[in-house]
DRENTORKOL-3810 file (N, C-alpha, C; in nm, 4 decimals):
REM DRENTORKOL-3810
@n.u->1.3619; n.v->10.7760; n.w->-2.1539; ca.u->1.2341; ca.v->10.7265; ca.w->-2.2013; c.u->1.2368; c.v->10.5743; c.w->-2.2168
@n.u->1.3450; n.v->10.5191; n.w->-2.2678; ca.u->1.3539; ca.v->10.3749; ca.w->-2.2871; c.u->1.3513; c.v->10.3016; c.w->-2.1539
@n.u->1.4164; n.v->10.3588; n.w->-2.0525; ca.u->1.4182; ca.v->10.2967; ca.w->-1.9200; c.u->1.2768; c.v->10.2936; c.w->-1.8632
@n.u->1.2039; n.v->10.3998; n.w->-1.8838; ca.u->1.0656; ca.v->10.4065; ca.w->-1.8365; c.u->0.9807; c.v->10.2978; c.w->-1.9013
@n.u->0.9997; n.v->10.2745; n.w->-2.0300; ca.u->0.9247; ca.v->10.1699; ca.w->-2.1008; c.u->0.9621; c.v->10.0313; c.w->-2.0500
@n.u->1.0894; n.v->10.0099; n.w->-2.0184; ca.u->1.1337; ca.v->9.8805; ca.w->-1.9644; c.u->1.0701; c.v->9.8556; c.w->-1.8295
@n.u->1.0678; n.v->9.9576; n.w->-1.7446; ca.u->1.0076; ca.v->9.9437; ca.w->-1.6113; c.u->0.8589; c.v->9.9135; c.w->-1.6241
@n.u->0.7913; n.v->9.9852; n.w->-1.7131; ca.u->0.6485; ca.v->9.9603; ca.w->-1.7336; c.u->0.6259; c.v->9.8190; c.w->-1.7852
@n.u->0.7111; n.v->9.7748; n.w->-1.8761; ca.u->0.7000; ca.v->9.6400; ca.w->-1.9311; c.u->0.7215; c.v->9.5355; c.w->-1.8220
@n.u->0.8229; n.v->9.5564; n.w->-1.7382; ca.u->0.8496; ca.v->9.4639; ca.w->-1.6280; c.u->0.7325; c.v->9.4602; c.w->-1.5311
@n.u->0.6753; n.v->9.5770; n.w->-1.5034; ca.u->0.5600; ca.v->9.5831; ca.w->-1.4135; c.u->0.4400; c.v->9.5097; c.w->-1.4719
@n.u->0.4195; n.v->9.5222; n.w->-1.6015; ca.u->0.3080; ca.v->9.4531; ca.w->-1.6665; c.u->0.3285; c.v->9.3023; c.w->-1.6630
@n.u->0.4511; n.v->9.2590; n.w->-1.6860; ca.u->0.4803; ca.v->9.1156; ca.w->-1.6792; c.u->0.4579; c.v->9.0630; c.w->-1.5387
@n.u->0.5021; n.v->9.1394; n.w->-1.4401; ca.u->0.4821; ca.v->9.0990; ca.w->-1.3007; c.u->0.3331; c.v->9.0930; c.w->-1.2676
@n.u->0.2594; n.v->9.1932; n.w->-1.3125; ca.u->0.1156; ca.v->9.1949; ca.w->-1.2889; c.u->0.0476; c.v->9.0734; c.w->-1.3525
@n.u->0.0869; n.v->9.0391; n.w->-1.4737; ca.u->0.0296; ca.v->8.9215; ca.w->-1.5405; c.u->0.0639; c.v->8.7938; c.w->-1.4642
@n.u->0.1857; n.v->8.7834; n.w->-1.4152; ca.u->0.2254; ca.v->8.6652; ca.w->-1.3375; c.u->0.1446; c.v->8.6565; c.w->-1.2088
@n.u->0.1254; n.v->8.7706; n.w->-1.1432; ca.u->0.0477; ca.v->8.7720; ca.w->-1.0190; c.u->-0.0980; c.v->8.7363; c.w->-1.0451
@n.u->-0.1524; n.v->8.7840; n.w->-1.1555; ca.u->-0.2911; ca.v->8.7507; ca.w->-1.1889; c.u->-0.3055; c.v->8.6015; c.w->-1.2174
@n.u->-0.2085; n.v->8.5452; n.w->-1.2867; ca.u->-0.2102; ca.v->8.4015; ca.w->-1.3149; c.u->-0.2009; c.v->8.3224; c.w->-1.1849
@n.u->-0.1088; n.v->8.3608; n.w->-1.0984; ca.u->-0.0926; ca.v->8.2921; ca.w->-0.9698; c.u->-0.2190; c.v->8.3047; c.w->-0.8856
@n.u->-0.2790; n.v->8.4224; n.w->-0.8865; ca.u->-0.4024; ca.v->8.4439; ca.w->-0.8116; c.u->-0.5131; c.v->8.3520; c.w->-0.8623
@n.u->-0.5256; n.v->8.3380; n.w->-0.9934; ca.u->-0.6280; ca.v->8.2504; ca.w->-1.0510; c.u->-0.6048; c.v->8.1051; c.w->-1.0105
@n.u->-0.4782; n.v->8.0629; n.w->-1.0137; ca.u->-0.4464; ca.v->7.9260; ca.w->-0.9718; c.u->-0.4820; c.v->7.9038; c.w->-0.8253
@n.u->-0.4531; n.v->8.0028; n.w->-0.7417; ca.u->-0.4856; ca.v->7.9907; ca.w->-0.5995; c.u->-0.6365; c.v->7.9877; c.w->-0.5768
@n.u->-0.7106; n.v->8.0669; n.w->-0.6515; ca.u->-0.8568; ca.v->8.0653; ca.w->-0.6394; c.u->-0.9131; c.v->7.9286; c.w->-0.6789
@n.u->-0.8589; n.v->7.8697; n.w->-0.7853; ca.u->-0.9046; ca.v->7.7375; ca.w->-0.8282; c.u->-0.8697; c.v->7.6314; c.w->-0.7248
@n.u->-0.7493; n.v->7.6389; n.w->-0.6695; ca.u->-0.7092; ca.v->7.5428; ca.w->-0.5668; c.u->-0.7964; c.v->7.5582; c.w->-0.4429
@n.u->-0.8259; n.v->7.6819; n.w->-0.4055; ca.u->-0.9109; ca.v->7.7070; ca.w->-0.2897; c.u->-1.0500; c.v->7.6475; c.w->-0.3094
@n.u->-1.1047; n.v->7.6604; n.w->-0.4304; ca.u->-1.2370; ca.v->7.6029; ca.w->-0.4580; c.u->-1.2344; c.v->7.4518; c.w->-0.4426
@n.u->-1.1292; n.v->7.3882; n.w->-0.4954; ca.u->-1.1179; ca.v->7.2424; ca.w->-0.4828; c.u->-1.1082; c.v->7.2013; c.w->-0.3358
@n.u->-1.0297; n.v->7.2760; n.w->-0.2585; ca.u->-1.0158; ca.v->7.2437; ca.w->-0.1163; c.u->-1.1480; c.v->7.2639; c.w->-0.0426
@n.u->-1.2194; n.v->7.3703; n.w->-0.0741; ca.u->-1.3497; ca.v->7.3931; ca.w->-0.0114; c.u->-1.4485; c.v->7.2833; c.w->-0.0478
@n.u->-1.4454; n.v->7.2385; n.w->-0.1726; ca.u->-1.5323; ca.v->7.1283; ca.w->-0.2138; c.u->-1.4986; c.v->7.0011; c.w->-0.1364
@n.u->-1.3690; n.v->6.9760; n.w->-0.1172; ca.u->-1.3256; ca.v->6.8577; ca.w->-0.0428; c.u->-1.3705; c.v->6.8652; c.w->0.1027
@n.u->-1.3539; n.v->6.9811; n.w->0.1640; ca.u->-1.3966; ca.v->6.9984; ca.w->0.3033; c.u->-1.5475; c.v->6.9793; c.w->0.3148
@n.u->-1.6214; n.v->7.0341; n.w->0.2198; ca.u->-1.7667; ca.v->7.0161; ca.w->0.2208; c.u->-1.8050; c.v->6.8702; c.w->0.2090
@n.u->-1.7378; n.v->6.7977; n.w->0.1208; ca.u->-1.7654; ca.v->6.6552; ca.w->0.1040; c.u->-1.7331; c.v->6.5791; c.w->0.2326
@n.u->-1.6191; n.v->6.6116; n.w->0.2931; ca.u->-1.5800; ca.v->6.5436; ca.w->0.4172; c.u->-1.6812; c.v->6.5728; c.w->0.5280
@n.u->-1.7247; n.v->6.6972; n.w->0.5379; ca.u->-1.8227; ca.v->6.7357; ca.w->0.6391; c.u->-1.9517; c.v->6.6559; c.w->0.6205
@n.u->-2.0002; n.v->6.6513; n.w->0.4983; ca.u->-2.1235; ca.v->6.5764; ca.w->0.4703; c.u->-2.1065; c.v->6.4276; c.w->0.5006
@n.u->-1.9915; n.v->6.3717; n.w->0.4645; ca.u->-1.9658; ca.v->6.2297; ca.w->0.4885; c.u->-1.9617; c.v->6.1985; c.w->0.6373
@n.u->-1.8942; n.v->6.2821; n.w->0.7132; ca.u->-1.8849; ca.v->6.2605; ca.w->0.8582; c.u->-2.0230; c.v->6.2635; c.w->0.9214
@n.u->-2.1037; n.v->6.3653; n.w->0.8852; ca.u->-2.2364; ca.v->6.3735; ca.w->0.9454; c.u->-2.3258; c.v->6.2583; c.w->0.9017
@n.u->-2.3101; n.v->6.2126; n.w->0.7781; ca.u->-2.3890; ca.v->6.0968; ca.w->0.7319; c.u->-2.3509; c.v->5.9729; c.w->0.8128
@n.u->-2.2218; n.v->5.9544; n.w->0.8380; ca.u->-2.1769; ca.v->5.8397; ca.w->0.9175; c.u->-2.2234; c.v->5.8505; c.w->1.0630
@n.u->-2.2224; n.v->5.9710; n.w->1.1180; ca.u->-2.2689; ca.v->5.9906; ca.w->1.2561; c.u->-2.4172; c.v->5.9576; c.w->1.2658
@n.u->-2.4965; n.v->6.0054; n.w->1.1718; ca.u->-2.6402; ca.v->5.9755; ca.w->1.1744; c.u->-2.6662; c.v->5.8263; c.w->1.1581
@n.u->-2.5902; n.v->5.7621; n.w->1.0701; ca.u->-2.6052; ca.v->5.6177; ca.w->1.0498; c.u->-2.5712; c.v->5.5421; c.w->1.1775
@n.u->-2.4634; n.v->5.5851; n.w->1.2425; ca.u->-2.4213; ca.v->5.5179; ca.w->1.3665; c.u->-2.5270; c.v->5.5362; c.w->1.4752
@n.u->-2.5874; n.v->5.6541; n.w->1.4807; ca.u->-2.6898; ca.v->5.6807; ca.w->1.5814; c.u->-2.8146; c.v->5.5953; c.w->1.5585
@n.u->-2.8517; n.v->5.5723; n.w->1.4339; ca.u->-2.9702; ca.v->5.4922; ca.w->1.4067; c.u->-2.9444; c.v->5.3438; c.w->1.4318
@n.u->-2.8192; n.v->5.3022; n.w->1.4239; ca.u->-2.7860; ca.v->5.1628; ca.w->1.4485; c.u->-2.7765; c.v->5.1323; c.w->1.5989
@n.u->-2.7593; n.v->5.2355; n.w->1.6780; ca.u->-2.7419; ca.v->5.2139; ca.w->1.8231; c.u->-2.8731; c.v->5.1925; c.w->1.8928
END
């Protein structure tokens, strides 16, 4: 019975670590998506500006 409780405890700790890591990855992904969106908008703004100057 004690071994079973240890295994369950280890599994819960692992699950908590995975959930924490998953949350960190989701936050990092959002930041990267925001950066890509900003870069996309900036590039198109520069292209339009260059076209109007030509």
